[in-house]
N, CA, C and O atoms as CSV, one atom per row, in Angstrom:
chain,resi,resn,atom,element,x,y,z
A,1,UNK,N,N,11.713,49.465,42.065
A,1,UNK,CA,C,11.645,48.583,40.795
A,1,UNK,C,C,10.393,47.738,40.824
A,1,UNK,O,O,10.143,46.957,41.742
A,2,UNK,N,N,9.586,47.942,39.728
A,2,UNK,CA,C,8.411,47.163,39.715
A,2,UNK,C,C,8.575,46.015,38.823
A,2,UNK,O,O,9.272,46.049,37.809
A,3,UNK,N,N,7.840,44.885,39.275
A,3,UNK,CA,C,7.823,43.563,38.484
A,3,UNK,C,C,6.464,43.471,37.770
A,3,UNK,O,O,5.381,43.725,38.297
A,4,UNK,N,N,6.670,43.062,36.464
A,4,UNK,CA,C,5.417,42.836,35.918
A,4,UNK,C,C,4.964,41.343,35.987
A,4,UNK,O,O,5.752,40.420,35.778
A,5,UNK,N,N,3.722,41.171,36.277
A,5,UNK,CA,C,3.361,39.712,36.251
A,5,UNK,C,C,3.265,39.195,34.852
A,5,UNK,O,O,2.528,39.777,34.055
A,6,UNK,N,N,3.958,38.140,34.492
A,6,UNK,CA,C,3.913,37.510,33.075
A,6,UNK,C,C,2.791,36.460,33.143
A,6,UNK,O,O,2.592,35.670,34.066
A,7,UNK,N,N,2.116,36.587,32.035
A,7,UNK,CA,C,0.904,35.618,31.897
A,7,UNK,C,C,1.425,34.434,31.038
A,7,UNK,O,O,1.809,34.672,29.893
A,8,UNK,N,N,1.457,33.274,31.490
A,8,UNK,CA,C,1.892,31.899,30.811
A,8,UNK,C,C,0.795,31.335,30.018
A,8,UNK,O,O,0.958,30.213,29.538
A,9,UNK,N,N,-0.309,31.975,29.818
A,9,UNK,CA,C,-1.458,31.249,29.156
A,9,UNK,C,C,-1.284,31.033,27.678
A,9,UNK,O,O,-1.903,30.149,27.086
A,10,UNK,N,N,-0.439,31.844,27.086
A,10,UNK,CA,C,-0.075,31.758,25.675
A,10,UNK,C,C,0.829,30.649,25.455
A,10,UNK,O,O,0.657,29.995,24.426
A,11,UNK,N,N,1.657,30.362,26.155
A,11,UNK,CA,C,2.666,29.206,26.097
A,11,UNK,C,C,1.847,28.005,26.257
A,11,UNK,O,O,2.040,27.089,25.458
A,12,UNK,N,N,0.983,27.875,27.147
A,12,UNK,CA,C,0.157,26.541,27.350
A,12,UNK,C,C,-0.717,26.400,26.045
A,12,UNK,O,O,-0.746,25.322,25.452
A,13,UNK,N,N,-1.364,27.393,25.641
A,13,UNK,CA,C,-2.388,27.291,24.492
A,13,UNK,C,C,-1.494,26.907,23.186
A,13,UNK,O,O,-2.009,26.165,22.350
A,14,UNK,N,N,-0.369,27.317,23.015
A,14,UNK,CA,C,0.434,27.013,21.813
A,14,UNK,C,C,1.021,25.427,22.008
A,14,UNK,O,O,1.258,24.708,21.036
A,15,UNK,N,N,1.194,25.049,23.245
A,15,UNK,CA,C,1.763,23.716,23.455
A,15,UNK,C,C,0.617,22.738,23.018
A,15,UNK,O,O,0.946,21.623,22.613
A,16,UNK,N,N,-0.627,23.065,23.072
A,16,UNK,CA,C,-1.658,22.317,22.638
A,16,UNK,C,C,-1.971,22.453,21.009
A,16,UNK,O,O,-2.260,21.475,20.320
A,17,UNK,N,N,-1.876,23.750,20.519
A,17,UNK,CA,C,-2.192,23.975,19.212
A,17,UNK,C,C,-1.036,23.509,18.193
A,17,UNK,O,O,-1.319,22.993,17.111
A,18,UNK,N,N,0.134,23.702,18.568
A,18,UNK,CA,C,1.213,23.376,17.622
A,18,UNK,C,C,1.081,21.894,17.138
A,18,UNK,O,O,1.040,21.647,15.933
A,19,UNK,N,N,1.019,20.998,18.002
A,19,UNK,CA,C,0.968,19.454,17.528
A,19,UNK,C,C,-0.253,19.381,16.457
A,19,UNK,O,O,-0.146,18.764,15.397
A,20,UNK,N,N,-1.343,20.032,16.825
A,20,UNK,CA,C,-2.530,19.831,15.827
A,20,UNK,C,C,-2.198,20.458,14.454
A,20,UNK,O,O,-2.437,19.916,13.374
A,21,UNK,N,N,-1.618,21.666,14.626
A,21,UNK,CA,C,-1.338,22.366,13.291
A,21,UNK,C,C,-0.258,21.516,12.515
A,21,UNK,O,O,-0.383,21.287,11.312
A,22,UNK,N,N,0.844,21.044,13.289
A,22,UNK,CA,C,1.820,20.031,12.480
A,22,UNK,C,C,1.072,19.049,11.908
A,22,UNK,O,O,1.161,18.851,10.696
A,23,UNK,N,N,0.208,18.280,12.730
A,23,UNK,CA,C,-0.521,17.047,12.220
A,23,UNK,C,C,-1.382,17.395,10.963
A,23,UNK,O,O,-1.351,16.610,10.015
A,24,UNK,N,N,-2.099,18.451,10.901
A,24,UNK,CA,C,-2.821,18.753,9.766
A,24,UNK,C,C,-1.893,19.117,8.509
A,24,UNK,O,O,-2.261,18.737,7.398
A,25,UNK,N,N,-0.679,19.855,8.652
A,25,UNK,CA,C,0.157,20.063,7.632
A,25,UNK,C,C,0.878,18.743,7.155
A,25,UNK,O,O,1.100,18.629,5.950
A,26,UNK,N,N,1.207,17.872,7.904
A,26,UNK,CA,C,1.846,16.425,7.516
A,26,UNK,C,C,0.770,15.799,6.778
A,26,UNK,O,O,1.043,15.276,5.698
A,27,UNK,N,N,-0.631,15.778,7.294
A,27,UNK,CA,C,-1.638,14.979,6.547
A,27,UNK,C,C,-1.828,15.642,5.105
A,27,UNK,O,O,-2.005,14.952,4.102
A,28,UNK,N,N,-1.782,16.899,5.086
A,28,UNK,CA,C,-1.913,17.572,3.680
A,28,UNK,C,C,-0.822,17.166,2.760
A,28,UNK,O,O,-1.084,16.981,1.572
A,29,UNK,N,N,0.438,17.007,3.238
A,29,UNK,CA,C,1.623,16.635,2.492
A,29,UNK,C,C,1.382,15.150,2.099
A,29,UNK,O,O,1.722,14.752,0.985
A,30,UNK,N,N,0.827,14.375,2.963
A,30,UNK,CA,C,0.640,12.915,2.589
A,30,UNK,C,C,-0.380,12.757,1.510
A,30,UNK,O,O,-0.221,11.892,0.649
A,31,UNK,N,N,-1.479,13.590,1.511
A,31,UNK,CA,C,-2.513,13.472,0.603
A,31,UNK,C,C,-2.034,14.001,-0.836
A,31,UNK,O,O,-2.480,13.488,-1.862
A,32,UNK,N,N,-1.184,14.961,-0.858
A,32,UNK,CA,C,-0.465,15.350,-1.956
A,32,UNK,C,C,0.308,14.328,-2.657
A,32,UNK,O,O,0.208,14.154,-3.871
A,33,UNK,N,N,1.142,13.597,-1.834
A,33,UNK,CA,C,2.072,12.400,-2.260
A,33,UNK,C,C,1.044,11.296,-2.738
A,33,UNK,O,O,1.333,10.650,-3.746
A,34,UNK,N,N,-0.017,11.071,-2.139
A,34,UNK,CA,C,-0.938,9.981,-2.693
A,34,UNK,C,C,-1.349,10.296,-4.000
A,34,UNK,O,O,-1.095,9.525,-4.925
A,35,UNK,N,N,-2.021,11.460,-4.189
A,35,UNK,CA,C,-2.612,11.867,-5.480
A,35,UNK,C,C,-1.407,11.958,-6.489
A,35,UNK,O,O,-1.654,11.683,-7.663
A,36,UNK,N,N,-0.181,12.302,-6.156
A,36,UNK,CA,C,0.922,12.403,-7.080
A,36,UNK,C,C,1.104,10.965,-7.596
A,36,UNK,O,O,1.169,10.734,-8.803
A,37,UNK,N,N,1.178,10.095,-6.748
A,37,UNK,CA,C,1.429,8.667,-7.179
A,37,UNK,C,C,0.402,8.083,-8.027
A,37,UNK,O,O,0.621,7.365,-9.003
A,38,UNK,N,N,-0.880,8.488,-7.528
A,38,UNK,CA,C,-2.063,7.925,-8.230
A,38,UNK,C,C,-1.969,8.393,-9.618
A,38,UNK,O,O,-2.138,7.606,-10.550
A,39,UNK,N,N,-1.692,9.714,-9.812
A,39,UNK,CA,C,-1.566,10.169,-11.288
A,39,UNK,C,C,-0.462,9.748,-12.096
A,39,UNK,O,O,-0.530,9.733,-13.325
A,40,UNK,N,N,0.599,9.390,-11.420
A,40,UNK,CA,C,1.808,8.845,-12.175
A,40,UNK,C,C,1.559,7.423,-12.669
A,40,UNK,O,O,1.832,7.037,-13.806
A,41,UNK,N,N,1.028,6.703,-11.728
A,41,UNK,CA,C,0.541,5.229,-12.158
A,41,UNK,C,C,-0.527,5.201,-13.022
A,41,UNK,O,O,-0.482,4.319,-13.880
A,42,UNK,N,N,-1.538,5.984,-13.020
A,42,UNK,CA,C,-2.606,6.038,-13.865
A,42,UNK,C,C,-2.165,6.447,-15.293
A,42,UNK,O,O,-2.661,5.877,-16.264
A,43,UNK,N,N,-1.283,7.383,-15.427
A,43,UNK,CA,C,-0.690,7.819,-16.651
A,43,UNK,C,C,0.124,6.693,-17.289
A,43,UNK,O,O,-0.060,6.349,-18.457
A,44,UNK,N,N,0.996,6.151,-16.515
A,44,UNK,CA,C,1.853,5.005,-17.018
A,44,UNK,C,C,0.984,3.900,-17.489
A,44,UNK,O,O,1.233,3.328,-18.551
A,45,UNK,N,N,-0.045,3.570,-16.731
A,45,UNK,CA,C,-0.948,2.430,-17.221
A,45,UNK,C,C,-1.640,2.654,-18.408
A,45,UNK,O,O,-1.685,1.769,-19.262
A,46,UNK,N,N,-2.276,3.911,-18.591
A,46,UNK,CA,C,-2.840,4.313,-19.865
A,46,UNK,C,C,-1.958,4.369,-21.041
A,46,UNK,O,O,-2.324,3.904,-22.120
A,47,UNK,N,N,-0.700,4.974,-20.855
A,47,UNK,CA,C,0.284,4.824,-21.864
A,47,UNK,C,C,0.549,3.481,-22.437
A,47,UNK,O,O,0.579,3.235,-23.643
A,48,UNK,N,N,0.759,2.540,-21.369
A,48,UNK,CA,C,1.082,1.127,-21.688
A,48,UNK,C,C,-0.060,0.545,-22.415
A,48,UNK,O,O,0.211,-0.217,-23.343
A,49,UNK,N,N,-1.372,0.799,-22.120
A,49,UNK,CA,C,-2.330,0.221,-22.835
A,49,UNK,C,C,-2.550,0.878,-24.186
A,49,UNK,O,O,-3.008,0.162,-25.076
A,50,UNK,N,N,-2.302,2.057,-24.434
A,50,UNK,CA,C,-2.379,2.493,-25.665
A,50,UNK,C,C,-1.276,2.005,-26.667
A,50,UNK,O,O,-1.528,1.626,-27.811
A,51,UNK,N,N,-0.073,2.054,-26.129
A,51,UNK,CA,C,1.086,1.552,-26.792
A,51,UNK,C,C,0.847,-0.033,-27.242
A,51,UNK,O,O,1.150,-0.492,-28.343
A,52,UNK,N,N,0.240,-0.759,-26.154
A,52,UNK,CA,C,-0.147,-2.159,-26.458
A,52,UNK,C,C,-1.120,-2.291,-27.512
A,52,UNK,O,O,-1.025,-3.241,-28.288
A,53,UNK,N,N,-2.125,-1.370,-27.637
A,53,UNK,CA,C,-3.231,-1.542,-28.558
A,53,UNK,C,C,-2.645,-1.287,-30.087
A,53,UNK,O,O,-2.993,-1.951,-31.063
A,54,UNK,N,N,-1.732,-0.246,-30.108
A,54,UNK,CA,C,-1.045,-0.022,-31.384
A,54,UNK,C,C,-0.112,-1.152,-31.818
A,54,UNK,O,O,-0.077,-1.523,-32.991
A,55,UNK,N,N,0.622,-1.680,-30.886
A,55,UNK,CA,C,1.518,-2.905,-31.243
A,55,UNK,C,C,0.743,-4.133,-31.633
A,55,UNK,O,O,1.163,-4.978,-32.424
A,56,UNK,N,N,-0.423,-4.170,-31.021
A,56,UNK,CA,C,-1.286,-5.504,-31.238
A,56,UNK,C,C,-1.747,-5.577,-32.711
A,56,UNK,O,O,-2.117,-6.644,-33.200
A,57,UNK,N,N,-1.718,-4.445,-33.391
A,57,UNK,CA,C,-2.021,-4.533,-34.809
A,57,UNK,C,C,-0.931,-5.096,-35.742
A,57,UNK,O,O,-1.184,-5.493,-36.880
A,58,UNK,N,N,0.318,-5.106,-35.181
A,58,UNK,CA,C,1.463,-5.592,-35.962
A,58,UNK,C,C,1.312,-6.958,-36.112
A,58,UNK,O,O,0.510,-7.622,-35.455
A,59,UNK,N,N,2.222,-7.495,-37.140
A,59,UNK,CA,C,2.149,-8.986,-37.324
A,59,UNK,C,C,2.428,-9.860,-36.194
A,59,UNK,O,O,1.734,-10.840,-35.920
A,60,UNK,N,N,3.528,-9.462,-35.496
A,60,UNK,CA,C,3.978,-10.260,-34.325
A,60,UNK,C,C,3.077,-10.232,-33.177
A,60,UNK,O,O,3.077,-11.097,-32.301
A,61,UNK,N,N,2.212,-9.082,-33.210
A,61,UNK,CA,C,1.391,-8.804,-32.024
A,61,UNK,C,C,2.029,-8.218,-30.919
A,61,UNK,O,O,3.043,-7.554,-31.131
A,62,UNK,N,N,1.566,-8.365,-29.671
A,62,UNK,CA,C,2.259,-7.821,-28.546
A,62,UNK,C,C,2.168,-8.967,-27.365
A,62,UNK,O,O,1.244,-9.773,-27.254
A,63,UNK,N,N,3.216,-8.878,-26.583
A,63,UNK,CA,C,3.336,-9.839,-25.559
A,63,UNK,C,C,3.165,-9.089,-24.219
A,63,UNK,O,O,3.558,-7.930,-24.083
A,64,UNK,N,N,2.574,-9.777,-23.252
A,64,UNK,CA,C,2.298,-9.167,-21.925
A,64,UNK,C,C,3.494,-8.817,-21.234
A,64,UNK,O,O,3.621,-7.806,-20.543
A,65,UNK,N,N,4.462,-9.778,-21.461
A,65,UNK,CA,C,5.714,-9.426,-20.639
A,65,UNK,C,C,6.271,-8.034,-21.200
A,65,UNK,O,O,6.594,-7.125,-20.435
A,66,UNK,N,N,6.350,-7.945,-22.442
A,66,UNK,CA,C,6.802,-6.634,-23.152
A,66,UNK,C,C,6.151,-5.412,-22.529
A,66,UNK,O,O,6.810,-4.423,-22.210
A,67,UNK,N,N,4.781,-5.515,-22.359
A,67,UNK,CA,C,4.019,-4.513,-21.844
A,67,UNK,C,C,4.416,-4.169,-20.303
A,67,UNK,O,O,4.510,-3.024,-19.861
A,68,UNK,N,N,4.612,-5.262,-19.632
A,68,UNK,CA,C,4.900,-5.132,-18.147
A,68,UNK,C,C,6.210,-4.347,-18.033
A,68,UNK,O,O,6.313,-3.467,-17.179
A,69,UNK,N,N,7.334,-4.675,-18.971
A,69,UNK,CA,C,8.504,-4.018,-18.823
A,69,UNK,C,C,8.479,-2.548,-19.261
A,69,UNK,O,O,9.217,-1.698,-18.762
A,70,UNK,N,N,7.585,-2.305,-20.222
A,70,UNK,CA,C,7.228,-0.883,-20.675
A,70,UNK,C,C,6.462,-0.123,-19.486
A,70,UNK,O,O,6.739,1.060,-19.286
A,71,UNK,N,N,5.583,-0.720,-18.759
A,71,UNK,CA,C,5.062,-0.098,-17.632
A,71,UNK,C,C,6.111,0.246,-16.533
A,71,UNK,O,O,6.085,1.340,-15.969
A,72,UNK,N,N,6.941,-0.615,-16.270
A,72,UNK,CA,C,7.915,-0.583,-15.364
A,72,UNK,C,C,8.827,0.617,-15.604
A,72,UNK,O,O,9.135,1.407,-14.712
A,73,UNK,N,N,9.238,0.699,-16.872
A,73,UNK,CA,C,10.069,1.776,-17.323
A,73,UNK,C,C,9.501,3.119,-17.114
A,73,UNK,O,O,10.183,4.081,-16.759
A,74,UNK,N,N,8.149,3.162,-17.359
A,74,UNK,CA,C,7.362,4.513,-17.279
A,74,UNK,C,C,7.102,4.847,-15.857
A,74,UNK,O,O,7.003,6.044,-15.588
A,75,UNK,N,N,6.978,3.993,-14.924
A,75,UNK,CA,C,6.563,4.266,-13.567
A,75,UNK,C,C,7.785,4.188,-12.639
A,75,UNK,O,O,7.664,4.709,-11.531
A,76,UNK,N,N,8.930,3.608,-12.955
A,76,UNK,CA,C,10.139,3.371,-12.206
A,76,UNK,C,C,10.667,4.682,-11.676
A,76,UNK,O,O,10.841,5.638,-12.432
A,77,UNK,N,N,10.941,4.740,-10.289
A,77,UNK,CA,C,11.570,5.857,-9.638
A,77,UNK,C,C,10.755,7.164,-9.727
A,77,UNK,O,O,11.356,8.236,-9.669
A,78,UNK,N,N,9.518,7.127,-9.855
A,78,UNK,CA,C,8.769,8.332,-10.095
A,78,UNK,C,C,7.600,8.463,-8.939
A,78,UNK,O,O,6.989,9.514,-8.744
A,79,UNK,N,N,7.388,7.302,-8.235
A,79,UNK,CA,C,6.504,7.353,-7.120
A,79,UNK,C,C,7.103,7.665,-5.794
A,79,UNK,O,O,8.278,7.373,-5.569
A,80,UNK,N,N,6.346,8.247,-4.900
A,80,UNK,CA,C,6.909,8.639,-3.626
A,80,UNK,C,C,6.485,7.635,-2.600
A,80,UNK,O,O,7.338,7.193,-1.831
A,81,UNK,N,N,5.238,7.236,-2.519
A,81,UNK,CA,C,4.584,6.438,-1.570
A,81,UNK,C,C,4.575,4.989,-2.069
A,81,UNK,O,O,5.008,4.078,-1.364
A,82,UNK,N,N,4.086,4.795,-3.270
A,82,UNK,CA,C,3.897,3.424,-3.775
A,82,UNK,C,C,5.028,3.054,-4.728
A,82,UNK,O,O,4.908,3.112,-5.952
A,83,UNK,N,N,6.056,2.696,-4.138
A,83,UNK,CA,C,7.347,2.525,-4.981
A,83,UNK,C,C,7.333,1.156,-5.701
A,83,UNK,O,O,7.999,0.951,-6.716
A,84,UNK,N,N,6.533,0.225,-5.118
A,84,UNK,CA,C,6.572,-1.247,-5.652
A,84,UNK,C,C,5.161,-1.595,-6.148
A,84,UNK,O,O,4.540,-2.447,-5.513
A,85,UNK,N,N,4.596,-1.023,-7.214
A,85,UNK,CA,C,3.173,-1.262,-7.647
A,85,UNK,C,C,3.139,-2.764,-8.274
A,85,UNK,O,O,4.119,-3.199,-8.879
A,86,UNK,N,N,1.975,-3.516,-8.099
A,86,UNK,CA,C,1.948,-4.763,-8.740
A,86,UNK,C,C,1.014,-4.547,-10.001
A,86,UNK,O,O,-0.033,-3.904,-9.935
A,87,UNK,N,N,1.460,-5.107,-11.082
A,87,UNK,CA,C,0.720,-4.917,-12.402
A,87,UNK,C,C,0.223,-6.255,-12.954
A,87,UNK,O,O,0.917,-7.264,-12.831
A,88,UNK,N,N,-0.930,-6.278,-13.542
A,88,UNK,CA,C,-1.474,-7.340,-14.159
A,88,UNK,C,C,-1.941,-6.943,-15.631
A,88,UNK,O,O,-2.831,-6.104,-15.761
A,89,UNK,N,N,-1.406,-7.481,-16.626
A,89,UNK,CA,C,-1.696,-6.916,-17.959
A,89,UNK,C,C,-2.346,-8.166,-18.745
A,89,UNK,O,O,-1.870,-9.302,-18.744
A,90,UNK,N,N,-3.431,-7.790,-19.366
A,90,UNK,CA,C,-4.248,-8.803,-20.231
A,90,UNK,C,C,-4.300,-8.256,-21.615
A,90,UNK,O,O,-4.917,-7.210,-21.816
A,91,UNK,N,N,-3.610,-8.976,-22.729
A,91,UNK,CA,C,-3.743,-8.579,-24.062
A,91,UNK,C,C,-4.630,-9.595,-24.710
A,91,UNK,O,O,-4.395,-10.803,-24.679
A,92,UNK,N,N,-5.607,-9.075,-25.267
A,92,UNK,CA,C,-6.503,-9.984,-26.175
A,92,UNK,C,C,-6.654,-9.325,-27.667
A,92,UNK,O,O,-5.990,-8.328,-27.948
A,93,UNK,N,N,-7.467,-9.862,-28.524
A,93,UNK,CA,C,-7.524,-9.353,-29.900
A,93,UNK,C,C,-8.233,-8.102,-29.841
A,93,UNK,O,O,-7.981,-7.217,-30.660
A,94,UNK,N,N,-9.199,-7.938,-28.839
A,94,UNK,CA,C,-9.975,-6.759,-28.836
A,94,UNK,C,C,-9.565,-5.487,-27.972
A,94,UNK,O,O,-9.893,-4.336,-28.258
A,95,UNK,N,N,-8.822,-5.852,-26.902
A,95,UNK,CA,C,-8.463,-4.843,-26.031
A,95,UNK,C,C,-7.248,-5.281,-25.159
A,95,UNK,O,O,-6.926,-6.450,-24.948
A,96,UNK,N,N,-6.602,-4.132,-24.668
A,96,UNK,CA,C,-5.433,-4.369,-23.854
A,96,UNK,C,C,-5.765,-3.626,-22.394
A,96,UNK,O,O,-5.975,-2.418,-22.283
A,97,UNK,N,N,-5.768,-4.477,-21.426
A,97,UNK,CA,C,-6.095,-4.040,-20.010
A,97,UNK,C,C,-4.859,-4.092,-19.147
A,97,UNK,O,O,-4.129,-5.084,-19.158
A,98,UNK,N,N,-4.596,-2.940,-18.331
A,98,UNK,CA,C,-3.643,-2.760,-17.643
A,98,UNK,C,C,-4.260,-2.542,-16.197
A,98,UNK,O,O,-5.086,-1.639,-16.068
A,99,UNK,N,N,-3.916,-3.297,-15.131
A,99,UNK,CA,C,-4.456,-3.237,-13.905
A,99,UNK,C,C,-3.342,-3.061,-12.910
A,99,UNK,O,O,-2.497,-3.956,-12.912
A,100,UNK,N,N,-3.172,-1.974,-11.977
A,100,UNK,CA,C,-2.173,-1.641,-11.113
A,100,UNK,C,C,-2.805,-1.630,-9.870
A,100,UNK,O,O,-3.856,-1.012,-9.706
A,101,UNK,N,N,-2.183,-2.344,-8.861
A,101,UNK,CA,C,-2.533,-2.306,-7.462
A,101,UNK,C,C,-1.259,-1.826,-6.587
A,101,UNK,O,O,-0.142,-2.289,-6.815
A,102,UNK,N,N,-1.470,-0.963,-5.672
A,102,UNK,CA,C,-0.376,-0.702,-4.725
A,102,UNK,C,C,-0.888,-0.401,-3.371
A,102,UNK,O,O,-2.016,0.080,-3.259
A,103,UNK,N,N,-0.163,-0.641,-2.343
A,103,UNK,CA,C,-0.568,-0.348,-0.954
A,103,UNK,C,C,0.707,-0.017,-0.172
A,103,UNK,O,O,1.853,-0.376,-0.444
A,104,UNK,N,N,0.268,0.777,0.906
A,104,UNK,CA,C,1.247,1.186,1.982
A,104,UNK,C,C,0.566,1.415,3.165
A,104,UNK,O,O,-0.216,2.361,3.257
A,105,UNK,N,N,0.812,0.535,4.223
A,105,UNK,CA,C,0.191,0.714,5.342
A,105,UNK,C,C,-1.295,0.575,5.126
A,105,UNK,O,O,-1.735,-0.448,4.602
A,106,UNK,N,N,-2.162,1.649,5.541
A,106,UNK,CA,C,-3.648,1.524,5.288
A,106,UNK,C,C,-4.064,2.186,4.017
A,106,UNK,O,O,-5.259,2.283,3.740
A,107,UNK,N,N,-3.142,2.638,3.243
A,107,UNK,CA,C,-3.523,3.315,1.817
A,107,UNK,C,C,-3.403,2.245,0.884
A,107,UNK,O,O,-2.412,1.516,0.859
A,108,UNK,N,N,-4.525,2.105,-0.005
A,108,UNK,CA,C,-4.679,1.319,-1.271
A,108,UNK,C,C,-4.965,1.945,-2.312
A,108,UNK,O,O,-5.671,2.952,-2.264
A,109,UNK,N,N,-4.441,1.436,-3.507
A,109,UNK,CA,C,-4.695,2.131,-4.647
A,109,UNK,C,C,-4.847,1.128,-5.837
A,109,UNK,O,O,-3.974,0.303,-6.104
A,110,UNK,N,N,-5.999,1.254,-6.523
A,110,UNK,CA,C,-6.205,0.271,-7.642
A,110,UNK,C,C,-6.641,1.199,-8.866
A,110,UNK,O,O,-7.450,2.126,-8.826
A,111,UNK,N,N,-5.885,0.711,-10.010
A,111,UNK,CA,C,-6.118,1.514,-11.207
A,111,UNK,C,C,-6.238,0.613,-12.277
A,111,UNK,O,O,-5.375,-0.255,-12.409
A,112,UNK,N,N,-7.199,0.693,-13.075
A,112,UNK,CA,C,-7.477,-0.137,-14.337
A,112,UNK,C,C,-7.678,0.706,-15.514
A,112,UNK,O,O,-8.609,1.511,-15.541
A,113,UNK,N,N,-6.817,0.564,-16.544
A,113,UNK,CA,C,-6.887,1.343,-17.717
A,113,UNK,C,C,-6.924,0.278,-18.916
A,113,UNK,O,O,-6.190,-0.707,-18.992
A,114,UNK,N,N,-7.951,0.669,-19.877
A,114,UNK,CA,C,-8.118,-0.204,-21.020
A,114,UNK,C,C,-7.987,0.503,-22.335
A,114,UNK,O,O,-8.382,1.667,-22.399
A,115,UNK,N,N,-7.493,-0.056,-23.352
A,115,UNK,CA,C,-7.521,0.586,-24.755
A,115,UNK,C,C,-7.955,-0.548,-25.603
A,115,UNK,O,O,-7.584,-1.705,-25.408
A,116,UNK,N,N,-8.801,-0.152,-26.607
A,116,UNK,CA,C,-9.398,-0.991,-27.723
A,116,UNK,C,C,-8.253,-1.070,-28.721
A,116,UNK,O,O,-7.515,-0.118,-28.975
A,117,UNK,N,N,-8.153,-2.389,-29.316
A,117,UNK,CA,C,-7.368,-2.554,-30.460
A,117,UNK,C,C,-8.118,-2.324,-31.723
A,117,UNK,O,O,-8.847,-3.185,-32.215
A,118,UNK,N,N,-7.922,-1.125,-32.248
A,118,UNK,CA,C,-8.655,-0.663,-33.455
A,118,UNK,C,C,-7.995,-0.916,-34.676
A,118,UNK,O,O,-6.815,-1.265,-34.663
A,119,UNK,N,N,-8.658,-0.771,-35.796
A,119,UNK,CA,C,-8.128,-0.891,-37.218
A,119,UNK,C,C,-8.511,0.245,-37.919
A,119,UNK,O,O,-9.392,0.191,-38.777
A,120,UNK,N,N,-7.909,1.300,-37.619
A,120,UNK,CA,C,-8.387,2.539,-38.352
A,120,UNK,C,C,-8.173,2.458,-39.960
A,120,UNK,O,O,-8.941,3.068,-40.703
A,121,UNK,N,N,-7.154,1.720,-40.444
A,121,UNK,CA,C,-6.935,1.576,-41.794
A,121,UNK,C,C,-8.232,0.816,-42.544
A,121,UNK,O,O,-8.679,1.212,-43.620
A,122,UNK,N,N,-8.667,-0.120,-41.948
A,122,UNK,CA,C,-9.898,-0.744,-42.370
A,122,UNK,C,C,-11.030,0.185,-42.500
A,122,UNK,O,O,-11.783,0.210,-43.473
A,123,UNK,N,N,-11.115,0.971,-41.438
A,123,UNK,CA,C,-12.313,1.922,-41.322
A,123,UNK,C,C,-12.245,2.946,-42.401
A,123,UNK,O,O,-13.253,3.328,-42.996
A,124,UNK,N,N,-10.959,3.417,-42.663
A,124,UNK,CA,C,-10.806,4.470,-43.768
A,124,UNK,C,C,-10.866,3.739,-45.248
A,124,UNK,O,O,-11.275,4.350,-46.235
A,125,UNK,N,N,-10.487,2.584,-45.292
A,125,UNK,CA,C,-10.674,1.866,-46.545
A,125,UNK,C,C,-12.329,1.726,-46.874
A,125,UNK,O,O,-12.775,1.915,-48.006
A,126,UNK,N,N,-13.079,1.405,-45.839
A,126,UNK,CA,C,-14.437,1.275,-45.950
A,126,UNK,C,C,-15.166,2.537,-46.441
A,126,UNK,O,O,-16.070,2.537,-47.277
A,127,UNK,N,N,-14.719,3.486,-45.888
A,127,UNK,CA,C,-15.246,4.878,-46.137
A,127,UNK,C,C,-14.981,5.209,-47.573
A,127,UNK,O,O,-15.890,5.649,-48.276
A,128,UNK,N,N,-13.721,5.007,-48.058
A,128,UNK,CA,C,-13.370,5.392,-49.339
A,128,UNK,C,C,-14.071,4.458,-50.409
A,128,UNK,O,O,-14.471,4.961,-51.459
A,129,UNK,N,N,-14.219,3.172,-50.172
A,129,UNK,CA,C,-15.137,2.276,-50.916
A,129,UNK,C,C,-16.566,2.726,-50.903
A,129,UNK,O,O,-17.212,2.642,-51.948
A,130,UNK,N,N,-17.139,3.217,-49.766
A,130,UNK,CA,C,-18.564,3.593,-49.751
A,130,UNK,C,C,-18.647,4.840,-50.613
A,130,UNK,O,O,-19.649,4.994,-51.312
A,131,UNK,N,N,-17.648,5.767,-50.619
A,131,UNK,CA,C,-17.881,6.926,-51.382
A,131,UNK,C,C,-17.676,6.621,-52.965
A,131,UNK,O,O,-18.316,7.192,-53.848
A,132,UNK,N,N,-16.684,5.632,-53.181
A,132,UNK,CA,C,-16.637,5.315,-54.600
A,132,UNK,C,C,-17.808,4.593,-55.180
A,132,UNK,O,O,-18.126,4.782,-56.354
A,133,UNK,N,N,-18.510,3.711,-54.345
A,133,UNK,CA,C,-19.537,2.829,-54.830
A,133,UNK,C,C,-20.978,3.482,-54.485
A,133,UNK,O,O,-21.976,2.772,-54.370
A,134,UNK,N,N,-21.008,4.693,-54.349
A,134,UNK,CA,C,-22.255,5.474,-54.146
A,134,UNK,C,C,-23.019,4.972,-52.907
A,134,UNK,O,O,-24.215,4.691,-52.972
A,135,UNK,N,N,-22.313,4.869,-51.802
A,135,UNK,CA,C,-23.024,4.495,-50.665
A,135,UNK,C,C,-23.163,3.047,-50.264
A,135,UNK,O,O,-23.800,2.749,-49.255
A,136,UNK,N,N,-22.572,2.120,-51.041
A,136,UNK,CA,C,-22.662,0.798,-50.807
A,136,UNK,C,C,-21.335,0.241,-50.161
A,136,UNK,O,O,-20.263,0.397,-50.746
A,137,UNK,N,N,-21.417,-0.410,-48.954
A,137,UNK,CA,C,-20.239,-0.763,-48.207
A,137,UNK,C,C,-19.791,-2.207,-48.701
A,137,UNK,O,O,-20.587,-3.134,-48.854
A,138,UNK,N,N,-18.462,-2.286,-48.926
A,138,UNK,CA,C,-17.800,-3.559,-49.300
A,138,UNK,C,C,-17.029,-4.156,-48.149
A,138,UNK,O,O,-15.952,-3.629,-47.868
A,139,UNK,N,N,-17.449,-5.196,-47.446
A,139,UNK,CA,C,-16.687,-5.658,-46.353
A,139,UNK,C,C,-15.709,-6.810,-46.854
A,139,UNK,O,O,-15.986,-7.542,-47.804
A,140,UNK,N,N,-14.698,-6.880,-46.215
A,140,UNK,CA,C,-13.547,-7.980,-46.545
A,140,UNK,C,C,-13.932,-9.243,-46.047
A,140,UNK,O,O,-13.193,-10.216,-46.195
């Protein structure tokens, strides 16, 4: 009966390589989670700013607390890493600014989205007046 000599070098090599491979896979998953949360928060911030700019044209205007709850509804339970972002909303007559900051351990995220408060009706009326008056603008 012959005995084959078994070589154990493959086992030793894999014991060094497998932790490195698993580390790379886990870091890739973490990066995907980071960018997922970044996109969710950026989308919610932009939507909040646009809705705020539209509501700012109404007679009552828009309140920052109302926009904060709107942002929270849009981002609630959708983030994986940054589950409790801090928001700062500034509403003025010219623009709405939504600033979001979040952090977890050594990862930090800052997003600022702005939307101008426009008056498209006034612009359209000016164009119509301009066409009716042969190119002369009539300002209110």
